[in-house]
N, C-alpha and C positions, 0 to 999 in steps of 0.2 A: 930299534935294535931287537934282534931275535936271539934266542938262546938255544943251543943244542942240548936236548934233554940228557943225552948220554955223557957228553964231555963237559958241559957247563960253559962251553966257549960261546962268547957273544960275537955277533957279526951284523953288519949293515944289511938291510933287506933290499937296498937299491944304491945306485951310485950315479953321479952326474956324467953324462956322455959328452965327449968332445965333439966339435963341429965335424972333424974328419970321420969320427965313428958314425955320426948321424948320416953322413953323405955316402958312406960305404955300403953298397947294396948287399955285400957278402957278410957283413957284420951282423949276424942274426943272434949272437949271444947263446947262452945256455938255456935250452928249452926246459921250462919247469913242468915236466910231464906229471909229476906227483900232484901238483896243484890242479892241473886241468883234468886229470883222471878223477880227482876228488870232486870237482865241480860237476863232471859228467855223471858220476854216481849219484850225487844229490838230485840232479834233474830227472834221472830215470827211476829213482827209488819208488815213485808212486806207481810205476808200471808193474811192480813186483807183487801187488796185492793178490794176483791170481795164483801165486805159489804158496805152498805150505809155509807157515811162519818160520819153521826151522831152516828151510831152504832159503828164504828171503835174506836171512842174516849172512849167508855164505855165498850167495850167487854172484854178487858184484866182485870184480877183480880188485885186489888191494896191493899195496906195496909196503913191505915191512921196513924196519929201520936199516936193514942192510941194502935197501934199494932193489930188492928182489920182488918179482910179481908173485902174488899168492893166489893160486887158483884152486877152486874146489872141484871135486869129482862127484857126479850125480848119476843116479840110475834113471832109466826112461820113466819109471813111475813117479819119481820125485819131480820131474820136469813137466808133468801133466798139469794143465791149467785147471783150476778149481775155483769155486766161489766161497770165499771165507768171510767176506765183509757184510753182505746184505741178505736178510731173510726174505725180503719181499720187494716188489717194484716200488711200493710206497716208501719204504725205508731208504731205498737208493736215491730217491728224489730229495732227501734231506741233506742240507749242507753239513759237512763234517766240522768238528771243533776247530781245526786249523784253518779251514776256509772262512769260517765266521770270524776268527781272529784277524785274518787278513782284511776283510771288509771293515771291521771295526777299527783297525789300525791306520788305514790310509784314506778313508773318506770316500772311496769309490762306492757307487750304488749298484748292487747286482741286478736290481729291477730294471736298470737301463740296458742290460745285456741280454737277459733271457727271462721267460715267464715259466711258471709252473714249479719252481723250486720251493722247498719248505725248510723250516728250521725247527730244531728240537727246542722244547720249552727251556731247557737248562743252558742252551747256547743261542740266545737271541742276537739279532743285529740291532745295534742302537743307532738307527738312522737320525734320531733327534739331535745327537751330539754334534755332528758335522753341520746339519741343517741350522741348528741354533747358532753356531759359530759364524756361518755364512750370513745369516740374517743380521746378527749383531754388528758385523763389520759394515754391511751395506746400510744399515740404519744409521751408523755413525757418519758415513759419507753423506747421507741425505741431510743430517743435522747441520753439516758444514756447507750445504747447498752445492755439493759437488755433483757433477754429471758422470763421475766415474762409477764403475760397478766391479765388484770382485766376483769372479765366476767360479763355479765348482770345478774340481780337478778333472771331472769326466764330461764337462761341457765342451762344445765346439768353440774354439777361440782363434782370434786373428792377431797379427802383430800389434803390440801395444796393450793387449788385455792383461788384467791382473787376475791371478789364480790363487785360491786358498789351498795351500799344501798342508796335509796332515801327516805327521810322522808319530804314530802312537799317541802320546799325550801332548805333543808339541805342534803348534800351528805356525807356519811361515807364510809369507805372501810372496808369490813369484810374479815375474813379468815375462810374457812371451815375446821374444825379440824377433820372431819370424822363423827361427830355427830351433831354439830350445827355450825352456823356462829357466830364467835366472832369478835366484832368490834375492829380493831387494829389501826384505825386512824379516829378521829372524825372531823366533819365539814371541809371537804376538800374544799378549795376555788377554784372554777371553773369559769372562765370568761363567761359571757353570749354570746350566739351566735348572729350574726347579725339579724337573724330572730326574736329572743326573744327580742332584744333591740328595733326593729322596732314595735313589738306588744306592748311593754311597752310604747313606745312613743305615739302610737295611743290611747292606753287605757287611758293614763294620759290626753291627749287632750279631749277625750270624757268625762272623769270625770270632768275636769275643766269646760266644757260647761254645763254639767248637774248641777253642783254646782251653777253656775251663774244663770241658768234657774230657779232653785228652791230656790234662795237666801240663799244658804248655803255655801258661799265662805269661811267663817271662820273655817270650819271643815277640818280636815285632810282627805286625800283620803280614808284611812282605816275606819275612823269613818263614812264618808259619805256612803261608800259602805255598811257598816254594817247597818246603818239607813235605807237606801233604800231597802236593802234585807229584813229587818224586815217589812217594809211597804208592799212590794210585797207579803210577806208570809201571812199577815193577810188581804190583800185587798179583796179577794173573800169572805172570811168568814165574813168580815164586811158588804159587800153588801148583803149577804144572811141573816144575822141577822137583819139588818135594811132595810127592804124592802121599801125604800123611792123611790117614782117615779122619783124624780130628779136625783138620782144617779144610778138607775137601769141599764141604758144603757151606762154609762160612762166607757171608757177605763181608764187604769191606768194613762196615761200621762195627759188626760183631767181632771181626778180626782185631780191630783197633782197641778193643776192650782188654785184650790180653797183652800185658806189658812185655812178657817174655817173647811172644810171637812178633811183636812190633820191633823188638831189638834184633831178632833174626832177620826180619824183612829189611831193616836199615843196613845191616851188615851185607846182606845179599845185594842191595842196591849199590852200596859202596864198591863191592867187588866187581859188579857188572860195569860200573862207570870206569873203574881203573882198568878193566880189560879193554874197554873201548879206547881209553886214552893210550894204552900200550900199542894199539893197532893204528893209532893216528900217525899219518905220515906227512901232514901238511906243513909242519914247522921244523923240519929237520934240514938245516944247512944248505938251502938252495936259494938262489936269487929269484926275486919276483920280476 
């Protein structure tokens, strides 16, 4: 069930089609252009890095709650391509935080795809997590004198092969049936490696120290990380919008020492998120 934010009316997002409807070539239904425009915008958003940050936010066409297209007007100068992301060729060869998050979440190994990339020290790729899980499962099969092998998700495989599927923190085992991979065992429990346990220990100690530093000891680690991530996300935007001399040269950690400024930042982040939510058009009374 979906709910219209304006009216509060609830409605089904889908319905069962009759045999006659399925066989009718003219029965195309209502085209959910809002959803597909949203998907298109998401896919092309990475191409906007060559434009000024203020232009990036307004360049993509949106649809408001009235179903009207919202287009921006730009000058020739605003549409000139520039370089905002990288200061050097070396920096451009480093994987971004979102790219690293992808590789760590799904078990694919970027080293099998291309050479020459680099990672920043604060955003490493943990190859050992997936490799440990794969080795653990195959060692278990050997203990049972099985001739079966679980392959990596980016290996070459043929019909009948088992594949280890990673979805963030969850591992599943799939079977390639010749056409697609079918999940045959969900949420396989795999003990963490010594390296992963040590990273987890160091991470928890760091979080505990930061929580104490920012007087946020009562929050769970997950809530704290989410709150700090939100603050870091809007920190630079906040400084740009409010060009106050006292905060212009402050780094994030220095900024966080001022409770009054932190409160202003939190309110700014809340306002920005509400603004984005108001512009959201993907959940307003249309069939999927």
